[in-house]
C-alpha positions as CSV (number, residue, x, y, z in Angstrom):
1,M,145.9,52.0,-9.1
2,Y,149.6,51.7,-10.1
3,E,150.9,48.3,-10.6
4,M,153.2,46.4,-12.8
5,K,151.2,45.4,-16.1
6,P,152.2,42.5,-18.2
7,E,153.8,44.7,-20.8
8,Y,156.2,46.1,-18.3
9,Y,157.8,42.8,-17.6
10,I,161.2,42.6,-19.5
11,G,161.7,38.8,-18.9
12,I,164.8,39.2,-16.3
13,D,163.3,38.3,-12.9
14,M,165.4,40.2,-10.6
15,I,164.8,43.4,-12.5
16,D,161.1,42.8,-12.9
17,E,160.8,42.0,-9.2
18,E,162.4,45.4,-8.4
19,H,160.3,47.3,-10.9
20,K,157.3,45.9,-9.1
21,Q,158.6,47.6,-5.9
22,L,159.0,50.8,-7.8
23,F,155.3,50.7,-8.9
24,K,154.4,50.0,-5.2
25,Y,156.0,53.4,-4.2
26,A,153.9,55.0,-7.0
27,D,150.8,53.5,-5.7
28,E,151.6,54.6,-2.2
29,A,151.8,58.2,-3.5
30,Y,148.6,57.8,-5.3
31,E,146.8,56.4,-2.1
32,L,148.3,59.4,-0.2
33,L,147.0,61.9,-2.6
34,H,143.4,60.4,-2.2
35,D,143.6,60.1,1.5
36,E,141.1,62.8,2.6
37,F,141.7,61.9,6.4
38,T,145.4,63.2,6.5
39,P,145.3,66.9,6.3
40,D,149.1,67.3,6.7
41,K,151.0,64.8,4.5
42,Y,154.5,66.2,5.0
43,D,155.8,63.2,7.0
44,R,154.4,60.8,4.6
45,I,155.6,62.6,1.5
46,D,159.1,62.8,3.1
47,A,158.9,59.0,3.9
48,I,158.0,58.2,0.4
49,L,160.7,60.3,-1.2
50,K,163.3,58.8,1.1
51,N,162.3,55.2,0.6
52,L,161.8,55.8,-3.2
53,H,165.4,57.2,-3.3
54,D,167.1,54.5,-1.3
55,Y,165.3,51.8,-3.1
56,T,166.1,53.4,-6.5
57,V,169.6,53.7,-5.8
58,K,169.7,50.0,-4.8
59,H,167.8,49.1,-7.9
60,F,170.0,50.9,-10.3
61,T,173.1,49.3,-8.6
62,D,171.5,45.9,-9.2
63,E,170.5,46.6,-12.8
64,E,173.8,48.0,-13.8
65,Q,175.7,45.2,-12.3
66,Y,173.5,42.7,-14.4
67,M,174.2,44.8,-17.4
68,E,178.1,44.7,-16.7
69,S,177.8,40.9,-16.2
70,I,176.4,40.5,-19.6
71,N,178.7,43.2,-21.2
72,Y,175.8,45.3,-22.2
73,K,176.8,47.8,-24.9
74,K,174.2,50.5,-23.7
75,L,175.3,50.4,-20.1
76,F,176.8,53.8,-20.2
77,T,173.5,55.3,-21.5
78,Q,171.7,53.7,-18.9
79,K,173.8,54.9,-16.2
80,I,173.3,58.6,-17.4
81,Q,169.6,58.1,-17.3
82,H,169.7,56.5,-13.9
83,Q,171.9,59.4,-12.6
84,E,169.4,62.0,-14.1
85,F,166.5,60.2,-12.3
86,I,168.3,60.1,-9.0
87,H,169.2,63.8,-9.5
88,K,165.5,64.7,-10.0
89,L,164.4,62.7,-6.9
90,E,166.8,64.6,-4.9
91,E,165.4,67.9,-6.3
92,F,162.1,66.7,-5.1
93,M,163.6,66.0,-1.7
94,E,165.4,69.5,-1.5
95,N,162.2,71.2,-2.6
96,H,160.1,69.4,0.1
97,N,159.5,71.3,3.1
98,D,156.7,72.1,5.6
99,E,156.0,75.5,4.0
100,I,154.6,74.0,0.9
101,E,150.8,75.0,0.9
102,D,149.6,72.5,-1.7
103,Q,150.9,69.1,-0.6
104,D,148.6,67.3,-3.1
105,E,150.2,69.3,-5.9
106,Q,153.5,68.2,-4.7
107,I,152.4,64.6,-4.7
108,M,150.9,64.9,-8.2
109,G,154.3,66.2,-9.5
110,I,156.1,63.5,-7.9
111,L,153.8,60.7,-9.1
112,K,153.6,62.1,-12.6
113,Y,157.4,62.2,-12.9
114,L,157.9,58.8,-11.4
115,T,155.2,57.0,-13.5
116,D,156.2,58.8,-16.8
117,W,159.8,58.0,-16.3
118,L,159.3,54.5,-15.1
119,V,156.9,53.4,-17.8
120,N,159.0,55.0,-20.5
121,H,162.2,53.8,-19.2
122,I,161.0,50.3,-18.7
123,L,159.3,50.0,-22.2
124,Y,161.9,51.7,-24.3
125,V,165.3,51.3,-22.4
126,D,165.1,48.4,-20.1
127,G,163.2,46.3,-22.6
128,Q,166.2,46.2,-24.8
129,I,168.5,44.5,-22.1
130,P,169.1,41.1,-23.3
131,K,168.5,38.1,-21.0
132,G,171.7,36.7,-19.7
């Protein structure tokens, strides 16, 4: 369901490959949302959030290092947006507990935030990064 569409490629191989992985996490959340055979999704939601967080930190570090290497003028703006995204992921992680009654609603919130942010950030922010 969620995958890297042709219009999301920015032409920088390392960044495109890492963006593909972020879409895989979105797809994993989507699959969990539609998994009728797992009544308690707490552990899987927890794993998705932790893996997504760790991978996103790595991706943002890689992306920012690339931007530094080409002296990209909008690096500071990117860093701020990256920090805001990480902060929001950490909020999802803090609010994730086994007392949440509607786990599917929680997954939908994570999925909506992730996909909206990812698509908009790739198309309108990362798409401006010049190829080195």
